[in-house]
Wavefront OBJ file of the C-alpha trace (Angstrom):
o trace
v -21.404 -113.464 -214.559
v -22.642 -113.623 -218.065
v -26.183 -112.550 -219.172
v -26.940 -116.221 -220.187
v -25.874 -117.556 -216.742
v -28.060 -115.001 -214.973
v -31.010 -115.983 -217.159
v -30.481 -119.674 -216.391
v -30.279 -118.998 -212.662
v -33.475 -116.914 -212.789
v -35.352 -119.672 -214.753
v -34.123 -122.279 -212.163
v -35.245 -120.080 -209.396
v -38.781 -119.683 -210.731
v -38.952 -123.431 -211.576
v -38.172 -124.311 -207.981
v -40.764 -121.822 -206.825
v -43.383 -123.371 -208.956
v -42.581 -126.748 -207.662
v -42.593 -125.443 -204.073
v -46.329 -124.614 -204.578
v -47.045 -128.061 -205.976
v -49.702 -128.943 -203.373
v -51.241 -125.530 -202.890
v -54.370 -126.452 -204.843
v -55.335 -128.962 -202.249
v -56.136 -126.152 -199.803
v -54.753 -127.886 -196.776
v -52.715 -126.206 -193.987
v -49.473 -128.048 -194.158
v -47.204 -127.532 -197.211
v -45.948 -130.941 -198.251
v -44.133 -129.720 -201.296
v -40.595 -129.339 -199.921
v -39.964 -133.067 -200.083
v -40.982 -133.204 -203.788
v -39.430 -130.119 -205.362
v -37.213 -132.064 -207.723
v -39.900 -134.538 -208.748
v -41.325 -134.091 -212.216
v -45.064 -134.643 -212.403
v -46.245 -137.022 -215.167
v -49.896 -136.706 -216.148
v -49.999 -138.590 -219.401
v -49.975 -142.337 -218.970
v -48.398 -142.936 -222.370
v -45.469 -140.591 -221.336
v -45.211 -142.374 -218.024
v -44.973 -145.836 -219.669
v -41.879 -144.781 -221.684
v -39.666 -145.180 -218.630
v -42.004 -146.262 -215.801
v -39.250 -147.058 -213.315
v -38.132 -143.334 -213.553
v -41.534 -142.035 -212.751
v -41.709 -140.706 -209.191
v -44.782 -138.636 -209.380
v -47.890 -139.786 -211.377
v -51.054 -137.791 -211.405
v -53.823 -139.600 -213.238
v -57.242 -137.933 -213.993
v -59.589 -140.703 -215.185
v -60.967 -139.820 -218.528
v -64.489 -140.247 -219.855
v -63.949 -143.787 -221.166
v -61.417 -144.796 -218.491
v -58.872 -145.928 -221.040
v -56.030 -144.123 -219.406
v -56.877 -145.752 -216.162
v -57.075 -149.211 -217.780
v -53.510 -148.593 -219.144
v -52.324 -147.798 -215.706
v -54.060 -150.913 -214.201
v -52.423 -153.116 -216.962
v -48.952 -151.705 -216.200
v -48.927 -150.464 -212.558
v -46.420 -153.036 -211.370
v -43.829 -151.274 -213.584
v -44.009 -148.141 -211.476
v -41.777 -149.575 -208.756
v -40.292 -146.210 -207.598
v -43.358 -143.974 -207.233
v -43.262 -141.583 -204.329
v -46.413 -139.592 -205.124
v -49.587 -141.041 -206.755
v -52.866 -139.249 -207.489
v -55.920 -141.065 -209.009
v -58.803 -138.747 -209.649
v -62.162 -140.255 -210.568
v -64.348 -137.276 -209.472
v -65.322 -136.015 -212.967
v -67.037 -139.075 -214.455
v -67.493 -141.247 -211.349
v -66.705 -144.370 -213.338
v -67.301 -147.815 -211.635
v -63.641 -148.805 -211.637
v -63.746 -152.364 -210.535
v -60.116 -153.218 -211.432
v -57.736 -151.690 -208.976
v -53.975 -151.744 -208.479
v -52.349 -153.698 -205.665
v -51.007 -150.563 -203.949
v -48.783 -152.642 -201.707
v -46.244 -152.745 -204.673
v -45.568 -149.059 -204.236
v -43.129 -149.546 -201.297
v -41.597 -146.038 -201.520
v -44.898 -144.154 -201.720
v -45.047 -141.198 -199.487
v -48.142 -139.374 -200.938
v -51.389 -141.114 -201.942
v -54.406 -139.224 -203.019
v -57.473 -141.025 -204.466
v -60.827 -139.513 -205.366
v -63.937 -141.680 -205.708
v -62.170 -145.046 -205.799
v -64.354 -147.209 -203.508
v -63.011 -150.523 -204.816
v -59.458 -149.866 -203.634
v -58.187 -152.644 -201.330
v -57.934 -150.496 -198.200
v -56.434 -153.451 -196.298
v -53.303 -153.027 -198.447
v -52.716 -149.435 -197.127
v -50.957 -150.768 -194.062
v -48.024 -151.868 -196.080
v -47.243 -148.389 -197.271
v -45.249 -147.626 -194.247
v -43.496 -144.520 -195.758
v -46.869 -142.751 -196.284
v -46.917 -139.287 -194.877
v -50.005 -138.002 -196.753
v -53.165 -139.966 -197.376
v -56.420 -138.666 -198.895
v -59.331 -141.068 -199.433
v -61.970 -138.569 -200.540
v -65.354 -140.018 -201.718
v -64.358 -143.696 -201.387
v -67.673 -144.793 -199.852
v -66.076 -145.597 -196.512
v -68.554 -146.684 -193.909
v -65.943 -147.803 -191.426
v -62.500 -146.425 -190.697
v -59.829 -148.543 -192.566
v -57.986 -150.450 -189.716
v -54.904 -150.769 -191.921
v -54.334 -147.041 -191.778
v -53.412 -147.330 -188.159
v -50.158 -149.148 -189.266
v -49.001 -145.898 -190.939
v -46.655 -144.561 -188.246
v -45.225 -141.860 -190.450
v -48.633 -140.500 -191.551
v -48.855 -136.633 -190.951
v -51.984 -135.812 -193.017
v -55.212 -137.809 -193.301
v -58.293 -136.851 -195.245
v -61.401 -139.035 -195.298
v -63.807 -136.472 -196.573
v -66.974 -137.299 -198.443
v -67.583 -140.617 -196.901
v -70.051 -142.150 -194.457
v -67.950 -142.390 -191.291
v -69.695 -141.842 -187.886
v -66.953 -143.089 -185.481
v -63.152 -143.188 -185.329
v -61.203 -146.255 -183.921
v -60.439 -146.289 -180.211
v -56.734 -146.895 -180.953
v -56.243 -143.956 -183.346
v -53.416 -142.920 -181.046
v -51.243 -145.349 -183.103
v -51.033 -142.485 -185.511
v -48.349 -140.853 -183.448
v -47.263 -138.277 -186.121
v -50.594 -137.163 -187.372
v -50.703 -133.352 -187.644
v -53.858 -132.806 -189.749
v -57.062 -134.711 -190.088
v -59.980 -133.807 -192.403
v -63.251 -135.394 -191.303
v -65.533 -133.145 -193.272
v -68.672 -134.462 -195.080
v -69.162 -137.582 -193.050
v -71.845 -138.629 -190.506
v -70.413 -137.511 -187.218
v -72.914 -136.102 -184.749
v -70.189 -134.628 -182.609
v -66.447 -134.227 -182.604
v -65.249 -137.746 -181.947
v -63.637 -138.024 -178.579
v -60.906 -140.188 -180.100
v -59.369 -137.014 -181.547
v -58.084 -136.266 -178.112
v -55.560 -139.101 -178.568
v -53.823 -137.381 -181.407
v -51.106 -135.556 -179.418
v -49.367 -134.008 -182.447
v -52.513 -132.792 -184.065
v -52.349 -129.197 -185.340
v -55.421 -128.956 -187.504
v -58.866 -130.481 -187.244
v -61.610 -130.049 -189.918
v -65.183 -131.375 -189.339
v -68.513 -129.912 -190.628
v -72.154 -130.427 -190.920
v -72.392 -132.117 -194.292
v -76.196 -131.591 -194.673
v -76.134 -127.878 -193.870
v -73.162 -127.428 -196.125
v -75.276 -129.000 -198.875
v -72.635 -131.590 -199.814
v -73.753 -134.310 -202.303
v -72.236 -137.592 -203.355
v -73.721 -139.274 -206.444
v -76.767 -136.998 -206.099
v -77.539 -138.001 -202.524
v -77.446 -135.566 -199.599
v -75.213 -136.590 -196.772
v -76.159 -137.451 -193.229
v -77.303 -134.649 -190.900
v -74.693 -133.964 -188.259
v -74.291 -131.185 -185.691
v -72.189 -130.477 -182.694
v -74.336 -131.454 -179.743
v -71.634 -132.087 -177.040
v -69.326 -129.410 -175.849
v -65.874 -130.854 -176.710
v -64.026 -130.152 -173.525
v -61.643 -133.041 -174.292
v -59.924 -130.803 -176.880
v -57.784 -129.592 -173.923
v -55.929 -132.842 -174.395
v -54.674 -131.706 -177.774
v -51.952 -129.336 -176.524
v -50.642 -128.534 -179.988
v -53.961 -127.708 -181.778
v -53.764 -124.505 -183.763
v -57.034 -124.515 -185.675
v -60.445 -126.240 -185.476
v -62.800 -125.682 -188.465
v -66.490 -126.335 -187.701
v -68.019 -125.180 -190.901
v -71.875 -125.079 -190.763
v -71.933 -126.986 -187.564
v -74.814 -126.085 -185.404
v -73.119 -124.341 -182.501
v -74.879 -121.604 -180.507
v -73.278 -118.338 -179.593
v -72.951 -119.295 -175.894
v -70.975 -122.385 -176.866
v -68.897 -120.542 -179.421
v -67.848 -118.013 -176.836
v -67.033 -120.744 -174.294
v -64.880 -122.564 -176.873
v -62.957 -119.417 -177.604
v -62.524 -118.631 -173.900
v -61.458 -122.077 -172.759
v -59.210 -122.752 -175.797
v -57.425 -119.413 -176.357
v -54.560 -120.918 -178.251
v -56.963 -122.505 -180.857
v -58.497 -120.591 -183.745
v -62.054 -121.689 -184.267
v -64.023 -121.094 -187.517
v -67.742 -121.717 -187.763
l 1 2 3 4 5 6 7 8 9 10 11 12 13 14 15 16 17 18 19 20 21 22 23 24 25 26 27 28 29 30 31 32 33 34 35 36 37 38 39 40 41 42 43 44 45 46 47 48 49 50 51 52 53 54 55 56 57 58 59 60 61 62 63 64 65 66 67 68 69 70 71 72 73 74 75 76 77 78 79 80 81 82 83 84 85 86 87 88 89 90 91 92 93 94 95 96 97 98 99 100 101 102 103 104 105 106 107 108 109 110 111 112 113 114 115 116 117 118 119 120 121 122 123 124 125 126 127 128 129 130 131 132 133 134 135 136 137 138 139 140 141 142 143 144 145 146 147 148 149 150 151 152 153 154 155 156 157 158 159 160 161 162 163 164 165 166 167 168 169 170 171 172 173 174 175 176 177 178 179 180 181 182 183 184 185 186 187 188 189 190 191 192 193 194 195 196 197 198 199 200 201 202 203 204 205 206 207 208 209 210 211 212 213 214 215 216 217 218 219 220 221 222 223 224 225 226 227 228 229 230 231 232 233 234 235 236 237 238 239 240 241 242 243 244 245 246 247 248 249 250 251 252 253 254 255 256 257 258 259 260 261 262 263 264 265 266
């Protein structure tokens, strides 16, 4: 084997390794990168528009004047083959009244939007290939009913919203393995979680004690006031994160004793 060939193989090896860590910045438990190793991430909207039908992974961070987002809105129907889409409006929190009709992205498997409250959440139900959905900071006051149509969904994050309940038929998410309910208005672990039979990871916290803010406003006060014995229904649970939730030592010990297969963090 020539030196040049060895060098090429080494470069290819490290390239695949980098892509394998593609989602590590999200900080979630399940690694979703394997399905997207060969997908090239496009971040510049002008580059993406050169050949939009070839773009499979678009990561758009909304700039200060929102011009790159406007270009996307004007042309989003051209991105017919997207598998992964990220729209990040956290930095400038612009009031983006124009939104894409996300139902056109039939092949989408990964959707992550930050601070995009004007998204038509009813259209989510048409994205039947979705495995990963993140709706952080989208001003949700009720759980989007359309999400329950996503039978392939494995990961759901609804952090930094104003939810206080989950739907009674959340069991329709038969493949859900991870749910992030942090920074909402729950006063206890919602009993509906017990319906998620494939669930591995649950995150819920006390948004007020954690000093989480959204647009300068402190979130609702929440604390764990009811001992969640129904967690015994979740046979596959590995980890439950209760960051800053007001749980006394007696309850903590009882949780650890009764659910020895679950790792609790407080």
